VOPAGU-2260 file (C-alpha; in pm, 1 decimal, decimal comma):
REM VOPAGU-2260
SITE   aa  ch    i         X         Y         Z
SITE  MET   A    0   -4539,6   10843,1    6392,8
SITE  GLY   A    1   -4284,6   10926,7    6134,0
SITE  HIS   A    2   -4157,5   11279,2    6118,5
SITE  GLY   A    3   -3938,6   11490,7    5900,8
SITE  HIS   A    4   -3608,7   11469,3    6069,3
SITE  GLY   A    5   -3335,8   11635,9    5863,8
SITE  HIS   A    6   -3110,5   11352,9    5739,2
SITE  SER   A    7   -3127,7   11395,8    5364,9
SITE  HIS   A    8   -2829,0   11233,0    5196,7
SITE  ALA   A    9   -2987,8   11084,8    4888,7
SITE  LEU   A   10   -2910,0   11375,9    4663,3
SITE  ASN   A   11   -2534,7   11381,8    4717,8
SITE  GLU   A   12   -2474,0   11011,5    4775,1
SITE  GLU   A   13   -2282,4   10792,6    4534,8
SITE  PRO   A   14   -2489,1   10525,7    4355,3
SITE  ALA   A   15   -2509,4   10190,2    4530,0
SITE  SER   A   16   -2302,9    9911,1    4384,6
SITE  ARG   A   17   -2464,6    9606,1    4231,8
SITE  ARG   A   18   -2390,9    9374,6    4522,5
SITE  VAL   A   19   -2532,7    9630,3    4767,4
SITE  ARG   A   20   -2853,5    9657,8    4563,0
SITE  THR   A   21   -2878,5    9279,5    4549,9
SITE  LEU   A   22   -2829,0    9246,8    4925,9
SITE  LEU   A   23   -3090,5    9513,2    5000,5
SITE  MET   A   24   -3332,3    9351,6    4760,2
SITE  TRP   A   25   -3306,3    9016,0    4933,7
SITE  LEU   A   26   -3361,0    9179,9    5271,5
SITE  LEU   A   27   -3629,8    9436,2    5190,1
SITE  VAL   A   28   -3849,2    9274,7    4926,3
SITE  PRO   A   29   -3980,2    8997,4    5157,3
SITE  LEU   A   30   -4060,5    9253,3    5427,9
SITE  ALA   A   31   -4232,6    9485,9    5183,9
SITE  LEU   A   32   -4438,9    9200,2    5039,5
SITE  ALA   A   33   -4532,1    9083,1    5389,1
SITE  THR   A   34   -4645,6    9436,4    5476,8
SITE  ILE   A   35   -4859,8    9465,6    5163,8
SITE  VAL   A   36   -5013,2    9119,8    5210,1
SITE  GLY   A   37   -5079,3    9192,2    5578,0
SITE  ALA   A   38   -5252,8    9520,1    5492,1
SITE  ALA   A   39   -5470,6    9343,6    5234,6
SITE  LEU   A   40   -5567,0    9070,6    5480,9
SITE  LEU   A   41   -5637,4    9299,7    5774,4
SITE  TYR   A   42   -5825,2    9577,0    5595,5
SITE  PRO   A   43   -6202,1    9538,8    5647,4
SITE  PHE   A   44   -6311,8    9515,0    5283,7
SITE  GLY   A   45   -6691,3    9512,4    5252,7
SITE  VAL   A   46   -6746,3    9595,9    5619,8
SITE  GLU   A   47   -6945,4    9913,3    5670,7
SITE  GLN   A   48   -6831,3   10135,6    5952,5
SITE  LYS   A   49   -7100,8   10180,7    6216,0
SITE  THR   A   50   -7227,0   10531,6    6267,5
SITE  GLY   A   51   -7279,2   10702,2    6602,4
SITE  ALA   A   52   -7654,0   10650,8    6587,6
SITE  GLU   A   53   -7609,0   10279,1    6522,3
SITE  VAL   A   54   -7391,3   10229,0    6830,6
SITE  GLY   A   55   -7616,1   10437,9    7056,8
SITE  LEU   A   56   -7455,2   10778,1    7018,6
SITE  HIS   A   57   -7750,4   10998,9    6931,9
SITE  GLN   A   58   -7584,2   11327,8    7018,4
SITE  THR   A   59   -7548,2   11569,1    6729,2
SITE  PRO   A   60   -7296,8   11856,2    6757,8
SITE  VAL   A   61   -7439,1   12205,8    6707,5
SITE  GLU   A   62   -7230,8   12522,5    6696,4
SITE  ALA   A   63   -7340,6   12829,5    6893,3
SITE  VAL   A   64   -7219,0   13166,8    7027,8
SITE  VAL   A   65   -7257,5   13282,5    7389,3
SITE  THR   A   66   -7470,9   13598,7    7405,6
SITE  GLY   A   67   -7531,3   13625,5    7780,9
SITE  VAL   A   68   -7421,6   13487,6    8119,0
SITE  ALA   A   69   -7634,4   13522,6    8438,2
SITE  GLU   A   70   -7578,5   13377,5    8785,3
SITE  ASN   A   71   -7944,4   13339,6    8878,9
SITE  CYS   A   72   -8001,2   12965,7    8868,1
SITE  GLY   A   73   -7845,6   12857,0    9196,7
SITE  GLU   A   74   -7533,4   12862,3    9412,3
SITE  LYS   A   75   -7329,3   12635,1    9185,6
SITE  CYS   A   76   -7507,4   12711,3    8863,5
SITE  VAL   A   77   -7480,3   12971,7    8589,9
SITE  ALA   A   78   -7733,0   13037,9    8312,0
SITE  VAL   A   79   -7567,6   13066,1    7970,6
SITE  THR   A   80   -7763,7   13213,2    7680,7
SITE  VAL   A   81   -7642,7   13100,7    7337,2
SITE  ARG   A   82   -7744,4   13168,3    6980,7
SITE  MET   A   83   -7720,2   12863,3    6753,6
SITE  THR   A   84   -7540,9   12915,0    6422,4
SITE  ASP   A   85   -7627,1   12580,8    6259,2
SITE  GLY   A   86   -7860,9   12285,8    6308,4
SITE  ALA   A   87   -8237,5   12263,8    6279,2
SITE  ALA   A   88   -8291,6   12575,9    6495,3
SITE  SER   A   89   -8018,9   12794,6    6348,5
SITE  GLY   A   90   -8049,2   13157,4    6459,9
SITE  GLN   A   91   -8258,1   13077,8    6768,0
SITE  SER   A   92   -8139,4   13171,9    7119,5
SITE  ILE   A   93   -8180,7   12942,7    7419,0
SITE  THR   A   94   -8066,9   12947,1    7783,5
SITE  ILE   A   95   -7881,3   12642,3    7917,2
SITE  PRO   A   96   -7777,2   12589,5    8282,4
SITE  SER   A   97   -7412,6   12507,0    8338,0
SITE  VAL   A   98   -7211,6   12398,0    8643,5
SITE  LYS   A   99   -7015,2   12664,6    8829,0
SITE  GLY   A  100   -6716,8   12590,3    9050,6
SITE  PRO   A  101   -6358,3   12461,2    9053,2
SITE  GLY   A  102   -6278,7   12261,7    8738,2
SITE  ALA   A  103   -6589,3   12382,5    8555,9
SITE  PRO   A  104   -6548,8   12587,9    8235,2
SITE  SER   A  105   -6618,8   12959,6    8253,3
SITE  PHE   A  106   -6802,4   13132,4    7969,7
SITE  GLY   A  107   -6788,0   13489,1    7843,0
SITE  LEU   A  108   -6973,2   13694,6    7585,3
SITE  GLY   A  109   -6875,0   13601,8    7231,8
SITE  ASP   A  110   -6735,0   13257,6    7319,5
SITE  GLU   A  111   -6790,9   13002,7    7043,9
SITE  VAL   A  112   -6916,6   12676,4    7195,9
SITE  VAL   A  113   -7038,1   12334,7    7084,0
SITE  LEU   A  114   -7380,1   12206,9    7194,4
SITE  SER   A  115   -7488,2   11844,8    7207,5
SITE  TYR   A  116   -7836,5   11791,7    7067,1
SITE  ALA   A  117   -7996,5   11464,9    7182,1
SITE  GLY   A  118   -8370,4   11536,3    7172,7
SITE  SER   A  119   -8654,5   11546,2    6926,3
SITE  GLN   A  120   -8752,2   11911,9    6971,0
SITE  PRO   A  121   -8492,9   12149,2    6817,8
SITE  GLN   A  122   -8653,8   12458,8    6975,8
SITE  ALA   A  123   -8652,7   12320,2    7332,8
SITE  ALA   A  124   -8360,2   12421,0    7557,0
SITE  GLU   A  125   -8382,4   12085,4    7737,1
SITE  SER   A  126   -8263,8   11911,2    7420,9
SITE  TYR   A  127   -7921,6   12081,6    7432,0
SITE  GLN   A  128   -7616,3   12073,6    7653,3
SITE  ILE   A  129   -7288,8   12268,5    7634,6
SITE  VAL   A  130   -7010,6   12014,1    7585,0
SITE  ASP   A  131   -6707,0   12197,5    7445,1
SITE  PHE   A  132   -6555,1   12511,0    7297,6
SITE  GLN   A  133   -6497,9   12565,7    6927,8
SITE  ARG   A  134   -6123,7   12569,3    6866,1
SITE  GLY   A  135   -6097,4   12502,6    6495,1
SITE  TRP   A  136   -5954,6   12842,9    6398,9
SITE  SER   A  137   -5688,2   12841,2    6671,2
SITE  LEU   A  138   -5572,1   12493,3    6571,6
SITE  ALA   A  139   -5568,5   12599,6    6205,7
SITE  VAL   A  140   -5348,8   12900,5    6287,8
SITE  LEU   A  141   -5112,3   12679,6    6488,8
SITE  ALA   A  142   -5094,1   12427,9    6202,3
SITE  LEU   A  143   -5010,8   12707,2    5957,4
SITE  LEU   A  144   -4735,7   12836,9    6186,0
SITE  PHE   A  145   -4594,0   12485,4    6214,4
SITE  ALA   A  146   -4598,8   12436,4    5837,1
SITE  ALA   A  147   -4439,6   12778,0    5779,6
SITE  ALA   A  148   -4160,5   12702,4    6027,1
SITE  VAL   A  149   -4088,0   12365,4    5865,5
SITE  LEU   A  150   -4087,6   12512,0    5514,2
SITE  LEU   A  151   -3875,8   12809,7    5616,1
SITE  LEU   A  152   -3605,9   12590,0    5766,2
SITE  GLY   A  153   -3628,6   12279,8    5547,9
SITE  ARG   A  154   -3755,2   12425,3    5215,4
SITE  TRP   A  155   -3802,1   12132,0    4976,6
SITE  GLN   A  156   -3692,2   11888,0    5244,1
SITE  GLY   A  157   -3947,0   12043,3    5478,4
SITE  LEU   A  158   -4217,3   12006,5    5213,5
SITE  ALA   A  159   -4135,0   11636,2    5186,1
SITE  ALA   A  160   -4151,8   11606,1    5565,1
SITE  LEU   A  161   -4497,3   11766,3    5572,0
SITE  GLY   A  162   -4613,8   11530,4    5298,0
SITE  ALA   A  163   -4481,9   11233,7    5496,3
SITE  LEU   A  164   -4662,4   11354,4    5806,9
SITE  LEU   A  165   -4987,6   11381,9    5612,7
SITE  LEU   A  166   -4946,0   11030,4    5474,6
SITE  SER   A  167   -4887,1   10900,3    5826,7
SITE  PHE   A  168   -5225,6   11037,0    5934,1
SITE  VAL   A  169   -5382,8   10887,9    5622,4
SITE  VAL   A  170   -5252,3   10540,4    5716,2
SITE  LEU   A  171   -5376,0   10579,7    6072,7
SITE  VAL   A  172   -5720,6   10707,7    5977,6
SITE  LEU   A  173   -5789,5   10494,3    5670,2
SITE  PHE   A  174   -5622,1   10166,7    5770,9
SITE  VAL   A  175   -5536,2   10133,4    6141,2
SITE  MET   A  176   -5856,2   10271,1    6292,4
SITE  PRO   A  177   -6105,7   10096,4    6058,5
SITE  SER   A  178   -5924,8    9764,1    6095,6
SITE  ILE   A  179   -5928,4    9778,1    6475,7
SITE  LEU   A  180   -6292,2    9887,7    6486,2
SITE  ALA   A  181   -6379,3    9595,0    6259,0
SITE  GLY   A  182   -6244,6    9351,9    6518,4
SITE  GLN   A  183   -5898,2    9275,1    6379,5
SITE  ASN   A  184   -5607,3    9206,0    6614,6
SITE  PRO   A  185   -5483,4    9551,9    6720,1
SITE  LEU   A  186   -5121,6    9440,6    6759,4
SITE  MET   A  187   -5102,6    9292,8    6408,7
SITE  VAL   A  188   -5276,7    9598,6    6267,2
SITE  ALA   A  189   -5027,1    9826,2    6441,7
SITE  VAL   A  190   -4727,3    9626,7    6312,3
SITE  VAL   A  191   -4852,2    9635,2    5953,0
SITE  GLY   A  192   -4953,5   10001,0    5980,8
SITE  ALA   A  193   -4611,8   10089,7    6119,8
SITE  GLY   A  194   -4449,4    9907,2    5828,8
SITE  LEU   A  195   -4656,8   10106,2    5579,4
SITE  ILE   A  196   -4569,1   10432,2    5751,3
SITE  MET   A  197   -4198,3   10351,3    5758,2
SITE  PHE   A  198   -4179,3   10257,7    5390,8
SITE  VAL   A  199   -4371,9   10564,8    5279,9
SITE  VAL   A  200   -4234,5   10821,2    5524,2
SITE  LEU   A  201   -3866,1   10731,9    5519,0
SITE  TYR   A  202   -3837,1   10702,1    5141,7
SITE  LEU   A  203   -4036,5   11019,1    5083,7
SITE  THR   A  204   -3843,3   11221,0    5340,5
SITE  HIS   A  205   -3490,4   11090,5    5287,9
SITE  GLY   A  206   -3500,9   10969,5    4928,9
SITE  ILE   A  207   -3449,1   10628,5    4770,4
SITE  SER   A  208   -3096,0   10523,2    4859,2
SITE  ALA   A  209   -2897,5   10250,3    5028,0
SITE  ARG   A  210   -2887,7   10454,3    5347,1
SITE  THR   A  211   -3265,5   10489,4    5363,4
SITE  SER   A  212   -3315,9   10120,1    5290,8
SITE  THR   A  213   -3083,9   10033,3    5577,8
SITE  ALA   A  214   -3276,8   10265,7    5810,8
SITE  VAL   A  215   -3603,8   10097,8    5705,6
SITE  LEU   A  216   -3456,8    9757,5    5787,8
SITE  GLY   A  217   -3343,1    9870,8    6131,2
SITE  THR   A  218   -3680,0   10030,2    6204,8
SITE  LEU   A  219   -3882,0    9724,8    6109,0
SITE  VAL   A  220   -3660,5    9489,9    6311,1
SITE  SER   A  221   -3690,3    9717,4    6615,8
SITE  LEU   A  222   -4068,9    9740,5    6577,8
SITE  ALA   A  223   -4093,8    9362,8    6565,7
SITE  LEU   A  224   -3883,8    9340,1    6882,9
SITE  ILE   A  225   -4108,8    9593,5    7060,8
SITE  GLY   A  226   -4417,1    9393,6    6961,5
SITE  VAL   A  227   -4274,9    9065,1    7088,8
SITE  LEU   A  228   -4152,1    9210,7    7418,0
SITE  GLY   A  229   -4480,5    9394,4    7470,2
SITE  ALA   A  230   -4685,7    9080,8    7417,1
SITE  VAL   A  231   -4468,3    8876,6    7652,7
SITE  PHE   A  232   -4451,4    9122,4    7941,4
SITE  SER   A  233   -4810,8    9235,2    7919,5
SITE  ALA   A  234   -4908,5    8870,3    7961,5
SITE  LEU   A  235   -4660,8    8817,3    8247,5
SITE  SER   A  236   -4787,6    9132,1    8419,9
SITE  SER   A  237   -5151,9    9028,6    8370,0
SITE  LEU   A  238   -5235,8    9357,1    8200,8
SITE  THR   A  239   -5581,9    9376,7    8049,9
SITE  GLY   A  240   -5565,8    9720,6    7891,4
SITE  ILE   A  241   -5912,2    9799,9    8023,3
SITE  ASP   A  242   -5983,6   10148,8    8151,7
SITE  ASP   A  243   -6288,5   10372,8    8148,5
SITE  ASP   A  244   -6246,1   10487,8    7787,3
SITE  THR   A  245   -6176,7   10137,4    7656,5
SITE  THR   A  246   -6473,9    9996,1    7847,4
SITE  ASN   A  247   -6707,5   10256,1    7698,2
SITE  LEU   A  248   -6573,5   10185,0    7349,0
SITE  VAL   A  249   -6619,7    9808,9    7377,7
SITE  THR   A  250   -6969,4    9857,5    7518,9
SITE  LEU   A  251   -7074,1   10087,4    7235,9
SITE  LEU   A  252   -6928,6    9876,1    6955,3
SITE  GLY   A  253   -7062,4    9549,0    7083,7
SITE  THR   A  254   -6770,2    9364,0    6925,2
SITE  ASP   A  255   -6491,9    9165,1    7084,3
SITE  ILE   A  256   -6183,2    9391,0    7081,5
SITE  ASP   A  257   -5851,9    9268,9    7221,3
SITE  THR   A  258   -5792,1    9542,0    7477,7
SITE  ARG   A  259   -5443,3    9413,8    7557,6
SITE  GLY   A  260   -5354,2    9428,6    7190,5
SITE  LEU   A  261   -5494,0    9781,3    7178,9
SITE  LEU   A  262   -5251,1    9872,6    7456,9
SITE  LEU   A  263   -4958,2    9727,0    7261,0
SITE  ALA   A  264   -5070,2    9899,6    6942,1
SITE  GLY   A  265   -5044,9   10232,1    7121,4
SITE  THR   A  266   -4693,5   10139,0    7231,5
SITE  LEU   A  267   -4581,5   10070,8    6874,1
SITE  ILE   A  268   -4734,6   10385,6    6731,5
SITE  GLY   A  269   -4585,6   10595,6    7012,2
SITE  ALA   A  270   -4233,2   10467,6    6936,7
SITE  LEU   A  271   -4245,5   10518,0    6559,5
SITE  GLY   A  272   -4120,4   10875,2    6542,2
SITE  VAL   A  273   -3828,5   10820,8    6779,1
SITE  LEU   A  274   -3726,2   10504,2    6595,1
SITE  ASP   A  275   -3708,9   10705,6    6273,5
SITE  ASP   A  276   -3463,5   10943,7    6437,6
SITE  VAL   A  277   -3244,5   10666,9    6580,8
SITE  THR   A  278   -3219,2   10447,3    6272,0
SITE  VAL   A  279   -3154,0   10728,1    6023,1
SITE  THR   A  280   -2891,1   10886,8    6247,0
SITE  GLN   A  281   -2704,1   10560,4    6302,5
SITE  THR   A  282   -2712,2   10470,8    5933,5
SITE  SER   A  283   -2579,0   10811,0    5832,8
SITE  ALA   A  284   -2300,6   10789,8    6091,9
SITE  VAL   A  285   -2180,8   10450,8    5964,6
SITE  TRP   A  286   -2197,2   10566,6    5601,5
SITE  GLU   A  287   -1988,7   10875,1    5673,6
SITE  LEU   A  288   -1731,9   10667,8    5863,0
SITE  ARG   A  289   -1705,2   10437,8    5563,3
SITE  ARG   A  290   -1672,2   10732,7    5327,7
SITE  ALA   A  291   -1400,7   10890,8    5541,1
SITE  ASN   A  292   -1196,4   10567,4    5561,0
SITE  ASP   A  293   -1279,3   10289,5    5315,2
SITE  LYS   A  294   -1018,0   10064,4    5479,6
SITE  LEU   A  295   -1234,9   10002,7    5787,4
SITE  THR   A  296   -1363,3    9647,8    5832,3
SITE  TRP   A  297   -1715,1    9550,5    5936,3
SITE  ARG   A  298   -1606,5    9508,8    6297,4
SITE  GLU   A  299   -1435,0    9849,0    6304,9
SITE  LEU   A  300   -1736,2   10021,5    6149,8
SITE  PHE   A  301   -1968,9    9857,9    6399,8
SITE  ALA   A  302   -1749,1    9958,5    6695,6
SITE  ALA   A  303   -1717,2   10320,3    6580,1
SITE  GLY   A  304   -2089,9   10350,8    6505,7
SITE  SER   A  305   -2180,4   10200,7    6843,3
SITE  ARG   A  306   -1969,3   10461,0    7021,0
SITE  ILE   A  307   -2166,2   10732,1    6842,3
SITE  GLY   A  308   -2493,3   10558,4    6929,5
SITE  ARG   A  309   -2420,8   10552,9    7301,7
SITE  ASP   A  310   -2437,2   10931,0    7316,4
SITE  HIS   A  311   -2767,3   10926,7    7129,4
SITE  MET   A  312   -2918,1   10652,8    7345,2
SITE  SER   A  313   -2949,6   10844,5    7672,1
SITE  SER   A  314   -3135,5   11139,0    7518,9
SITE  VAL   A  315   -3369,8   10913,3    7319,6
SITE  VAL   A  316   -3468,4   10702,3    7621,0
SITE  ASN   A  317   -3528,7   11012,5    7829,5
SITE  THR   A  318   -3748,0   11154,9    7551,4
SITE  LEU   A  319   -3974,5   10849,1    7544,7
SITE  VAL   A  320   -3998,2   10821,6    7924,2
SITE  MET   A  321   -4090,4   11188,7    7959,9
SITE  ALA   A  322   -4351,2   11156,8    7683,5
SITE  TYR   A  323   -4530,9   10869,8    7858,4
SITE  ALA   A  324   -4492,0   11030,8    8202,9
SITE  GLY   A  325   -4643,1   11354,5    8074,5
SITE  ALA   A  326   -4940,3   11170,5    7927,9
SITE  ALA   A  327   -5002,7   10984,3    8256,3
SITE  LEU   A  328   -4943,8   11284,1    8485,3
SITE  PRO   A  329   -5312,4   11346,1    8573,6
SITE  LEU   A  330   -5351,6   10978,7    8655,6
SITE  LEU   A  331   -5041,5   10986,6    8877,8
SITE  LEU   A  332   -5180,4   11283,2    9068,0
SITE  ALA   A  333   -5518,7   11118,7    9115,1
SITE  ILE   A  334   -5369,3   10793,3    9248,3
SITE  SER   A  335   -5124,3   10971,7    9477,8
SITE  LEU   A  336   -5416,6   11146,8    9651,3
SITE  ALA   A  337   -5569,4   10810,7    9744,1
SITE  GLY   A  338   -5315,9   10763,9   10025,1
SITE  ARG   A  339   -5160,3   10450,2    9874,4
SITE  SER   A  340   -4795,6   10351,5    9907,9
SITE  LEU   A  341   -4547,3   10391,6    9624,3
SITE  GLY   A  342   -4543,8   10019,0    9553,7
SITE  GLU   A  343   -4921,9   10007,1    9531,4
SITE  VAL   A  344   -4927,0   10308,6    9300,7
SITE  LEU   A  345   -4668,1   10163,2    9062,7
SITE  THR   A  346   -4833,8    9822,0    9043,5
SITE  ALA   A  347   -5184,6    9955,1    8983,0
SITE  GLN   A  348   -5341,9    9863,7    8648,3
SITE  GLN   A  349   -5336,0   10214,7    8502,2
SITE  ILE   A  350   -4976,8   10288,4    8609,1
SITE  ALA   A  351   -4837,8    9940,2    8539,7
SITE  GLN   A  352   -4950,3    9948,9    8178,5
SITE  GLU   A  353   -4775,9   10284,1    8130,4
SITE  ILE   A  354   -4460,7   10138,8    8286,6
SITE  VAL   A  355   -4472,3    9836,7    8055,8
SITE  ARG   A  356   -4524,6   10057,7    7749,1
SITE  THR   A  357   -4241,6   10288,6    7851,6
SITE  LEU   A  358   -3988,4   10017,1    7929,0
SITE  VAL   A  359   -4074,4    9801,0    7628,9
SITE  GLY   A  360   -4051,8   10100,5    7396,5
SITE  SER   A  361   -3722,7   10206,3    7554,2
SITE  ILE   A  362   -3577,0    9855,6    7513,3
SITE  GLY   A  363   -3675,5    9865,0    7149,0
SITE  LEU   A  364   -3508,6   10203,3    7102,9
SITE  VAL   A  365   -3191,2   10089,2    7276,5
SITE  ALA   A  366   -3184,4    9771,5    7067,6
SITE  ALA   A  367   -3235,4    9975,7    6750,5
SITE  ILE   A  368   -2886,8   10125,9    6790,6
SITE  PRO   A  369   -2679,8    9803,7    6768,3
SITE  VAL   A  370   -2924,4    9641,1    6525,0
SITE  THR   A  371   -2919,9    9933,1    6282,6
SITE  THR   A  372   -2546,1    9987,0    6325,3
SITE  ALA   A  373   -2476,1    9620,4    6248,0
SITE  LEU   A  374   -2697,6    9627,0    5938,9
SITE  ALA   A  375   -2543,2    9955,0    5820,5
SITE  ALA   A  376   -2189,7    9822,9    5870,6
SITE  LEU   A  377   -2277,0    9498,2    5691,3
SITE  ILE   A  378   -2404,6    9688,4    5388,3
SITE  ALA   A  379   -2156,2    9978,2    5395,7
SITE  VAL   A  380   -1847,3    9752,9    5370,2
SITE  ARG   A  381   -1988,5    9621,0    5043,5
SITE  GLN   A  382   -2049,0    9971,6    4911,3
SITE  GLU   A  383   -1802,2   10096,9    4653,7
SITE  VAL   A  384   -1699,6   10432,8    4788,8
SITE  ALA   A  385   -1647,3   10695,6    4523,6
SITE  PRO   A  386   -1308,7   10861,4    4560,0
SITE  VAL   A  387   -1337,1   11198,6    4716,8
SITE  SER   A  388   -1199,2   11460,6    4483,1
SITE  ALA   A  389    -905,1   11614,0    4661,0
SITE  PRO   A  390    -862,1   11988,2    4636,2
SITE  LYS   A  391    -613,0   12100,7    4375,5
SITE  PRO   A  392    -276,6   12188,7    4530,7
SITE  ASP   A  393    -165,6   12545,0    4508,1
SITE  PRO   A  394      87,1   12604,5    4226,7
SITE  GLU   A  395     444,4   12604,3    4348,4
SITE  PRO   A  396     600,5   12948,6    4340,4
SITE  GLU   A  397     867,5   13001,9    4075,8
SITE  PRO   A  398    1222,1   13001,1    4212,3
SITE  GLU   A  399    1353,4   13347,6    4264,6
SITE  THR   A  400    1661,7   13448,6    4066,3
SITE  LYS   A  401    1958,9   13474,9    4292,4
SITE  THR   A  402    2147,8   13799,4    4266,1
SITE  VAL   A  403    2505,4   13843,0    4384,7
SITE  LYS   A  404    2527,1   14135,6    4612,6
SITE  ARG   A  405    2838,6   14343,3    4559,1
SITE  ALA   A  406    3000,4   14548,1    4825,4
SITE  ALA   A  407    2880,6   14902,0    4803,9
SITE  LYS   A  408    3146,0   15159,8    4729,6
SITE  PRO   A  409    3204,2   15406,4    5005,2
SITE  VAL   A  410    3031,9   15728,4    4927,5
SITE  LYS   A  411    3246,7   16030,8    4969,2
SITE  PRO   A  412    3082,8   16307,5    5160,3
SITE  ARG   A  413    2984,6   16591,2    4936,6
SITE  PRO   A  414    3145,4   16921,0    5031,1
SITE  ALA   A  415    2923,5   17177,5    5180,1
SITE  ARG   A  416    2795,3   17444,9    4948,3
SITE  ILE   A  417    3001,0   17759,9    4953,7
SITE  GLU   A  418    2816,2   18081,6    4912,2
SITE  GLY   A  419    2968,5   18421,4    4845,5
SITE  ASP   A  420    3239,6   18569,8    4625,6
SITE  LEU   A  421    3469,6   18296,9    4495,7
SITE  PHE   A  422    3757,3   18533,8    4467,6
SITE  THR   A  423    3743,3   18703,3    4798,0
SITE  GLY   A  424    3541,2   18458,7    5006,1
SITE  TYR   A  425    3296,5   18731,8    5098,2
SITE  ASP   A  426    2980,2   18626,8    5273,9
SITE  PRO   A  427    2714,5   18899,1    5286,1
SITE  ASP   A  428    2559,5   18752,4    5602,8
SITE  LYS   A  429    2877,3   18818,1    5798,6
SITE  GLY   A  430    2854,4   19191,4    5767,8
SITE  PRO   A  431    3064,0   19440,4    5565,7
SITE  TRP   A  432    3363,5   19302,0    5392,1
SITE  GLU   A  433    3709,6   19372,6    5529,6
SITE  ARG   A  434    4037,6   19299,0    5364,4
SITE  PRO   A  435    4221,6   19030,4    5550,6
SITE  SER   A  436    4536,6   19140,8    5721,2
SITE  GLY   A  437    4845,8   18952,5    5811,6
SITE  PRO   A  438    5127,8   18776,1    5632,0
SITE  ALA   A  439    4911,2   18478,7    5534,8
SITE  SER   A  440    4673,5   18700,9    5348,8
SITE  GLU   A  441    4930,7   18899,0    5150,1
SITE  PRO   A  442    5006,0   18638,0    4880,5
SITE  ARG   A  443    4629,1   18586,4    4830,0
SITE  ALA   A  444    4581,1   18963,2    4796,2
SITE  ARG   A  445    4866,7   18988,9    4545,1
SITE  ARG   A  446    4727,1   18701,3    4339,0
SITE  ALA   A  447    4385,0   18857,8    4343,2
SITE  ALA   A  448    4524,5   19192,4    4243,3
SITE  SER   A  449    4739,8   19049,3    3963,6
SITE  ALA   A  450    4445,0   18851,4    3832,9
SITE  ARG   A  451    4233,1   19162,4    3787,4
SITE  PRO   A  452    4255,2   19319,6    3442,0
SITE  VAL   A  453    4420,5   19659,9    3438,5
SITE  PRO   A  454    4187,8   19926,6    3312,0
SITE  PRO   A  455    4322,1   20142,7    3026,3
SITE  ALA   A  456    4481,0   20471,3    3128,5
SITE  ARG   A  457    4272,5   20775,4    3089,9
SITE  ARG   A  458    4406,7   21032,8    2851,4
SITE  ARG   A  459    4464,2   21372,1    3003,0
SITE  SER   A  460    4332,3   21660,8    2813,3
SITE  SER   A  461    4580,5   21952,1    2782,8
SITE  GLY   A  462    4309,6   22189,4    2709,9
SITE  SER   A  463    4510,6   22327,3    2413,9
SITE  PRO   A  464    4404,1   22278,8    2059,5
């Protein structure tokens, strides 16, 4: 089934050239027309779907709530009292015996269960049987969490993925299932249904572009290969596709259903989602290689894309093998307890059909890598690559003006500051001043004395008038 894998390139991709559009038209239009014509021919127009009562299923589901549990009906029996919430006896309480032991369901007060009504007396407890639990609200909460996670991460792309998932279920429920139940070939129905899903899902999720069209081509070619290989090896292995569930279905419908084709239809539908991942990834890888170097030839693009695909191949094959092994795990455990050898277990009908589905689907996935890469390289070399706008170079710095450095003149040391009396050289910090003595100080003393102005002589008073 298709899924919303995040490979959205349609919004930022350059428009496809005219020759690329022409090439894609010649390749895709016949396949699209064949898918539409096949859907019109296989859909059961005018055929009314049989109801459960018409095919012998007279059980009517009735919802109820457990109101009491008592172990008084035997060693391996428990009496469960339930109150019906719908049906002809809504609101009435009845007691129904249920099996007790390993593997049997256990009931508690307040459990919401589903009863099967198959009688003609709605008030009689013998007309009801507990068949299942009600789990609608838990599944609804899980679906809301899933949708919230997809929208939170993908936003508008996630919304497109959810819409594609819904359309996939619509194709399965409104086309694949009615066509098979009407007696159409299940393998042809699955091929046409897969084509419808791929056209709708891929274009809705990844946009209308040359890349998406190439991925659609690769997916359809791989699906056709899976169908052919499945038909060949199921016939060589003498697989009938008949098990307990299929036998009951054929018995109830009363129509001739190709059970081997039903087995192959399940193989195709199981490989759809993984094929989506492989083809879109390979196409995007080739397109980006072409965009990075438009000089690459078809052969060089194919070789480079194939090297990328080899890393993807191992994880994809392991994913599909583990998915089928997980689905068949209870069957493997049951057969291993029978005391049969490994060869007998692997060649048994139930295990052999799972092996064929796994290996055929894996071959189709492995083949999808070179097929899609070749188609993408064939189309990408004819795509006119828009020149990638180079970032603007940083402006060159202006040349600095060269200055001629002149030799610095030697700086003469400044004399220390002299404090004190300039005439006598007296420094108050050195204590009381003393006149210098000695012959060297005599000329300085004379000069200092001669430099002083002579005060005017005082006039002596004679004291006489």
